Structures are given as C-alpha cells and as structure tokens.
LOPABA-548234 format. One record per atom (N, C-alpha, C): residue in three letters; x negated, y negated, z. Coordinates in steps of 0.02 Angstrom, whole numbers, plus 32768, in hexadecimal, padded with zeros to 4 digits. Layout:
ALAXYZ/...
This chain:
MET7FD7803C8000/MET800080008000/MET7FD57FC18000/PHE7FA07FC08028/PHE7F747F86802C/PHE7F547F787FE8/ASN7F467FAD7FC2/ASN7F267FA47F81/ASN7F527F7C7F50/ASP7F947F817F59/ASP7FC17F5B7F2E/ASP7FB97F0F7F38/PHE7FA97EFC7F75/PHE7FA27EB57F86/PHE7F5A7E9B7F82/LYS7F2C7EC77F75/LYS7EE57EB57F75/LYS7ED57E7C7F45/PRO7EEC7E7C7F07/PRO7EDC7E447EDA/PRO7EF87E017EF3/VAL7F347E027F0E/VAL7F537DC57F28/VAL7F2D7DAC7F65/LEU7F1A7DDA7F91/LEU7EF57DC67FCD/LEU7EB07DAA7FBB/LYS7E907DC67F88/LYS7E4F7DAB7F71/LYS7E577D637F59/ILE7E8A7D577F31/ILE7E967D137F18/ILE7EA67CE37F51/LEU7ECF7CF97F7F/LEU7EE17CD07FB8/LEU7EA47CC17FE4/LEU7E7A7CF27FF0/LEU7E3E7CE98017/LEU7E0E7CB97FF4/ARG7E057CC27FB3/ARG7DDA7C947F8C/ARG7DF47C4C7F92/PHE7E367C447F8A/PHE7E547C027F8E/PHE7E467BE27FD2/ILE7E527C078008/ILE7E497BEC804B/ILE7E007BD98058/ILE7DD27C068046/ILE7D8B7BF88050/ILE7D757BBB8028/LEU7D877BB87FE8/LEU7D747B7F7FBF/LEU7D927B3E7FD9/TYR7DD17B417FEC/TYR7DF37B058006/TYR7DD17AEC8045/VAL7DC47B188074/VAL7DA57B0480B3/VAL7D5E7AE880A7/VAL7D377B09807E/VAL7CF37AF1806F/VAL7CF47AAC804F/MET7D217AA2801E/MET7D247A607FFD/MET7D3E7A2A802C/VAL7D6F7A3A8056/VAL7D897A088086/VAL7D5279F680B8/LEU7D2D7A2680D0/LEU7CF67A1880FE/LEU7CC079EE80DC/GLY7CB079FE809E/GLY7C8079D68078/GLY7C97798E806F/TYR7CD779868060/TYR7CF379438057/TYR7CF4791D8099/GLN7D03793F80CF/GLN7D02791F8111/GLN7CBC79098123/PHE7C8B79328112/PHE7C457920811D/PHE7C3478E080F7/TYR7C4A78DD80B8/TYR7C4078A0808F/TYR7C60786480B0/LEU7C9F786B80C7/LEU7CC3783380E6/LEU7CA2781C8127/ASN7C85784A814C/ASN7C657838818B/ASN7C2C78078181/GLY7C1078068146/GLY7BDB77D78136/GLY7BF4778F812E/PHE7C357786812B/PHE7C5277448122/PHE7C7A772D815F/LYS7C7477508197/LYS7C99773C81D3/LYS7C8776F581E6/ASN7CBA76CC81F0/ASN7CB376868204/ASN7C87765D81D4/ALA7C8376738195/ALA7C5A764F8164/ALA7C857636812A/GLY7CC676388131/GLY7CF2762480FB/GLY7D08766080D2/LEU7D2376518098/LEU7D3D7684806C/LEU7D0476AD804E/ASP7D0D76ED8046/ASP7CD97718802A/ASP7CCD77077FE0/ALA7C95771D7FC6/ALA7C7F770B7F83/ALA7CAF77237F4C/PHE7CC877607F52/PHE7CF5777A7F1F/PHE7D3777537F1E/SER7D5277447F58/SER7D90771D7F5C/SER7D8676D87F3F/THR7D4C76BA7F4C/THR7D3D76787F30/THR7D37767C7EE4/TRP7D1B76B27ECB/TRP7D1676BC7E82/TRP7D5B76C27E63/VAL7D8776E77E83/VAL7DCC76ED7E6B/VAL7DED76A97E6B/MET7DE476857EA2/MET7E0376437EA8/MET7DEA76127E73/THR7DAB76167E62/THR7D8F75EB7E2E/THR7DB075F97DEB/GLN7DBD76397DDD/GLN7DDF764B7D9E/GLN7E2776337D9E/VAL7E4976397DD7/VAL7E8E76207DDD/VAL7E8F75D57DD2/ASP7E6075B27DF2/ASP7E5B75697DEC/ASP7E5175557DA2/PHE7E2475787D80/PHE7E16756A7D39/PHE7E5475747D0E/LEU7E7675AB7D18/LEU7EB275BB7CF1/LEU7EEB758A7CFE/GLN7EF475787D3D/GLN7F2875477D4D/GLN7F1A75047D2B/ASN7EDB74EE7D2C/ASN7EC974B07D0A/ASN7ED574B67CBF/LEU7EC574F07CA2/LEU7ECF74FC7C5B/LEU7F1974F97C49/LEU7F44750F7C76/LEU7F8C75107C6A/LEU7FAE74CE7C7B/GLY7F87749C7C8E/GLY7FA4745A7C9C/GLY7FBA744F7CE3/TYR7FA074777D11/TYR7FAE746E7D58/TYR7F6C745B7D7A/PRO7F5E74197D7E/PRO7F1E74037D9A/PRO7F1274227DDF/SER7EDA74447DE6/SER7ECD746B7E23/SER7E89745D7E3F/GLU7E8574627E80/GLU7E46745E7EA5/GLU7E4774937EDB/MET7E0C74A87EEE/MET7E0574D57F27/MET7DEC74AC7F62/ILE7E0F74AE7F99/ILE7DFC748A7FD5/ILE7DED74BC800C/ALA7DAD74C0801F/ALA7D9974F28051/ALA7DB274DE8096/GLY7DC9751080BA/GLY7DDC75068100/GLY7D9E750C812C/LYS7DA8750B816C/LYS7D717514819B/LYS7D55755A8192/PRO7D1375638197/PRO7CF675A5818C/PRO7D1675DD81B5/GLN7D2775CF81F4/GLN7D447603821E/GLN7D8B76168208/GLN7DAA75EB81DF/GLN7DED75FB81C5/GLN7DEA762E818B/GLU7DB17633816B/GLU7DA876628133/GLU7DDF765A80FF/THR7DEA761D80EA/THR7E1E760E80B9/THR7E0B75D18091/THR7E2875CB8056/THR7E207591802B/THR7E657581800F/TRP7E747540800B/TRP7EB6752A7FF6/TRP7EB775197FAC/PHE7EF075267F8C/PHE7EFC750F7F47/PHE7F2074CC7F4B/PHE7F02749A7F2F/PHE7F2174587F29/PHE7F3474527EE0/VAL7F75745A7ED1/VAL7F8E745F7E8C/VAL7FC074277E80/SER7FB674047E49/SER7FE373CE7E35/SER7FF1739E7E6F/GLY7FBC738D7E94/GLY7FC3735B7EC9/GLY7FDE73747F0B/GLN7FE473B57F14/GLN7FFE73CF7F53/GLN7FDC74107F66/TYR7FD8741B7FA8/TYR7FBF745B7FC0/TYR7FF7748D7FB8/VAL7FEB74C17F90/VAL802174F17F83/VAL801575357FA3/SER7FD775497FA7/SER7FC9758C7FC3/SER7F81758D7FDA/ARG7F7175C57FFA/ARG7F2C75CE800F/ARG7F1576137FFB/MET7ED576187FEE/MET7EB776577FDB/MET7E9676748019/VAL7EA876B28028/VAL7E8776D7805E/VAL7E6C7717803F/GLU7E45773B8065/GLU7E257778804B/GLU7E5777A8802B/GLY7E9177AF8048/GLY7EC377DF802E/GLY7EDD77CF7FE9/CYS7ED377927FD2/CYS7EEB777E7F90/CYS7EBF77957F57/ASN7E8477AF7F66/ASN7E5577C07F31/ASN7E6378037F0F/ALA7E9178297F2A/ALA7EA8786A7F0F/ALA7E7578A27F14/ILE7E4078987F3A/ILE7E0F78CE7F41/ILE7E2F790B7F64/SER7E5979007F96/SER7E7979397FB7/SER7EA579607F87/VAL7EC4793D7F58/VAL7EED795E7F25/VAL7EC079857EF5/MET7E8779687EE3/MET7E5879897EB7/MET7E3A79C77ED8/ILE7E2E79C47F19/ILE7E1479FE7F3E/ILE7E487A367F3C/LEU7E867A267F46/LEU7EBC7A587F43/LEU7EBE7A787EFD/PHE7EBB7A4D7ECA/PHE7EBB7A657E84/PHE7E807A947E78/LEU7E447A7F7E8C/LEU7E087AA67E7E/LEU7E097AE97EA4/ALA7E207AE87EE2/ALA7E237B277F08/ALA7E507B597EE5/PHE7E887B427ECB/PHE7EB67B6E7EA8/PHE7E977B897E68/ILE7E7A7B5C7E40/ILE7E5D7B717DFF/ILE7E257BA47E0A/PHE7DF97B957E3A/PHE7DC17BC37E46/PHE7DD67C037E6B/ALA7E107C027E8B/ALA7E2A7C407EA8/ALA7E3B7C727E71/PHE7E4F7C587E37/PHE7E5D7C817DFC/PHE7E237C7C7DCB/TYR7DE77C847DE3/TYR7DAA7C7B7DBC/TYR7DAB7CA77D7D/GLU7D9B7C867D45/GLU7D9A7CA97D04/GLU7D5B7C987CDC/GLY7D227C967CFD/GLY7CE37C8A7CDB/GLY7CD87C407CCC/PHE7CAF7C327C99/PHE7C9A7BEE7C89/PHE7CD57BC07C79/LYS7D097BDC7C5B/LYS7D437BB17C4A/LYS7D637B937C88/THR7D587BB27CC2/THR7D727B977D01/THR7D527B537D0E/PHE7D117B4E7D03/PHE7CED7B0F7D0F/PHE7D047AD97CDE/ILE7D0E7AEC7CA0/ILE7D267ABC7C6D/ILE7D6B7AA27C80/PHE7D987AD07C8F/PHE7DDC7ABC7CA1/PHE7DDD7A937CE1/ALA7DB47AA67D11/ALA7DB17A817D51/ALA7D987A3A7D45/ALA7D647A327D1D/ALA7D4A79EF7D0F/ALA7D7D79C47CEA/LEU7D9C79E07CB7/LEU7DCF79BB7C92/LEU7E0B79AB7CBE/GLY7E1D79DA7CE9/GLY7E5579CF7D17/GLY7E4779977D49/VAL7E0A79957D63/VAL7DF879607D92/VAL7DF9791C7D70/VAL7DE079197D32/VAL7DE278DA7D0C/VAL7E2B78C67D01/PHE7E5578F57CED/PHE7E9C78E77CE2/PHE7EBD78CE7D23/LEU7EAF78EF7D5B/LEU7ECC78DA7D9A/LEU7EB378947DAF/HIS7E7478867DA1/HIS7E5978447DB0/HIS7E7D780E7D88/ILE7E86781B7D48/ILE7EAA77EA7D1D/ILE7EF277E27D35/MET7F1378197D44/MET7F5778147D5D/MET7F5B77ED7D9F/ASN7F2977F67DC9/ASN7F2877D37E08/ASN7F1F77887DFE/VAL7EF177757DD2/VAL7EE8772D7DC4/VAL7F2877107DA8/LEU7F4877337D7A/LEU7F87771B7D5E/LEU7FBE77187D93/ARG7FBD77477DC2/ARG7FED77497DF8/ARG7FE6770B7E25/ILE7FA976FA7E36/ILE7F9D76BF7E61/ILE7FB0767F7E3D/VAL7F9D767B7DFC/VAL7FB076407DD4/VAL7FFC763A7DD2/GLY801D76727DC3/GLY806676727DC0/GLY8085765C7E02/LEU806B76767E39/LEU808576637E7A/LEU807C76187E87/ASN804175FE7E78/ASN803575B77E82/ASN8063758C7E57/ILE807075A17E1A/ILE809E757B7DEF/ILE80E4757D7E0B/VAL80F975B77E24/VAL813B75BB7E44/VAL813D758C7E80/LEU8109758B7EA8/LEU810775607EE3/LEU810A75167ED1/VAL80EF75047E97/VAL80F174BD7E81/VAL813574AD7E63/GLU814C74D87E36/GLU818874CA7E0F/GLU81C974DD7E33/HIS81C875137E58/HIS8206752C7E78/HIS81F775437EBF/PRO81E575147EEB/PRO81D275287F2F/PRO8208754D7F56/ARG824675467F43/ARG827B75697F68/ARG827775B57F5D/TYR825475CA7F2A/TYR824B76127F1D/TYR8208762D7F37/SER81E776067F60/SER81A476197F76/SER81A3765B7F9D/LYS81D276657FC9/LYS81D276A37FF2/LYS81DD76E17FC8/ILE820F76DF7F9D/ILE821D771A7F73/ILE81E377267F42/ALA81C676EF7F28/ALA818E76F67EF9/ALA815277147F1C/HIS814076FA7F57/HIS810577117F7A/HIS810E77577F99/ASP814877637FB5/ASP815277A27FDA/ASP816877DD7FAF/TYR818977CF7F77/TYR81A678067F50/TYR819078087F07/PHE819C77D17EE3/PHE819277D17E9B/PHE814877DC7E88/PHE811C77B27EA3/PHE80D677B77E8F/PHE80B277F47EAC/PRO80C2780C7EE8/PRO80A6784C7EFD/PRO80BD78867ED0/ALA80FC78827EB8/ALA811478B67E8A/ALA80EB78B77E4A/ILE80D3787E7E35/ILE80AA787B7DF8/ILE806978A07E03/ILE804678917E39/ILE800478B17E43/ILE800B78FB7E53/TYR803A790D7E7F/TYR804379547E8F/TYR8062797A7E54/GLY808D795A7E2E/GLY80A879787DF2/GLY807179877DBF/SER8040795A7DBB/SER800879647D8E/SER7FE079A27DA2/VAL7FD679AB7DE3/VAL7FB379E57DFC/VAL7FD97A257DEB/VAL80197A257DF7/VAL80427A617DE8/VAL80407A707D9E/LEU80457A3C7D74/LEU80417A467D2C/LEU7FFF7A677D18/LEU7FC87A4E7D33/LEU7F867A6B7D24/LEU7F837AB47D3D/TRP7F9E7AC17D78/TRP7F9E7B057D92/TRP7FC47B347D63/LEU7FFE7B1D7D4D/LEU80277B467D1F/LEU80027B537CDE/ILE7FE27B207CC3/ILE7FBB7B297C85/ILE7F837B5B7C91/TRP7F607B557CCA/TRP7F297B827CD9/TRP7F417BCB7CDE/ILE7F777BD57D02/ILE7F907C197D0B/ILE7FAB7C367CC9/LYS7FD37C0E7CA6/LYS7FF47C277C69/LYS7FC27C347C30/PHE7F957C057C25/PHE7F6A7C0A7BEA/PHE7F247C247BF6/TYR7F0F7C2A7C34/TYR7ECB7C407C41/TYR7EC77C7A7C71/ALA7EE07C727CAD/ALA7ED87CA67CE1/ALA7EFF7CE57CD1/LEU7F3D7CDE7CBB/LEU7F667D197CAD/LEU7F607D317C65/LYS7F437D087C3A/LYS7F3D7D1B7BF3/LYS7F117D597BEC/ASP7EDA7D5B7C12/ASP7EAE7D957C0F/ASP7ED17DD37C2A/ALA7EFA7DCB7C5E/ALA7F1F7E047C7A/ALA7F537E1D7C48/GLU7F727DF07C23/GLU7FA27E047BEF/GLU7F807E297BB7/ASN7F447E127BA2/ASN7F1F7E337B6D/ASN7F077E787B81/GLU7EF77E817BC2/GLU7EE17EC27BD9/GLU7F1B7EF47BDB/SER7F577EDC7BE7/SER7F907F0A7BEE/SER7FAD7F1D7BAA/THR7F9B7EFA7B74/THR7FB57F0B7B32/THR7F867F367B0B/
C-alpha cells in the first residue's frame, strides 16, 4: 500500500525541503537589511514601478521612510498613495513557484521553465503594483478591494497558471509518453 503513495510522497517531500531551504535563504538575505531600510531587490522592483508609472503619465517619486521602518513610499501624481515593503517584491511567491516546479523536476528544462517563470512573475508583479497605484490615484474608493483581492488574485493566478502549464505540458507529458 505504501508503494502506491511513494511517488506522491517523494514529490511532497521535495517540495517541503526546497521550500524551507529557499525561505531560510531568503530570510538570511533579509536579515542583512534589518533597520537599514528597504532591501535591494524590493528597491529594484520599486525603481521599475516608478519608471513605468512615469512612462504611463503618472509622475512618480520614491520617498524613503526611516531606515527602521524598512519601507519606501510612492508619491504619485502629487500624493502619497502607497508604500513598498519587503512583501511587495513577490519573492515569497516566486519561492512557492520554484519549490513546486522543482518538486516535479524534469531535467534541464526545469531550469529553463523556472527562469522564464520567475521573469514572468516579476513582470506581473511590477504591473500589479503599477495597476494598484493607478487605482489608488484614480479610484481611491476601490483601494481595499484592489489591494486585498483583485491584485493578489493576479499574482497568485499567474503562479497557478504557470503550475498548470508545467504539469500539463512538461511534468506529465513524459508520463503520458511512457504509458503509450
């Protein structure tokens, strides 16, 4: 009976180990920025959001908070609309994505798909933050639903879409070919 579940347990164990190792690595990275302001990756994301908002006609500036606050504010179209904190950089979402993809490891193509997936998630995250800031400027009455539901659905929906593509076209494709 245990042998029937062995492949599933292997995948689950790989996922858990990979997830924990990546989360610990990320936490180690973040510890280097304690009380020093926003971490470097979050600042890089924010710079891209700032650039895109300016390109779209929403004059933007980044205003750093106190270092111990570990945040930076978006000043968009003459008003403070939101702030960037570490959680906005989508690294935790990317870690979840990567742990799942590598749990279903399929050789070199896993690395290619993982890299392309992380780039896709990064782009979606930048667009998500830009979209949220535009909603906050143009339609502030929808800020709660936009921040709490709509825009998280975009980033997590992107992860689920990538997972489905990975399973359907890569991870299970080899299993289908073996059974035919």
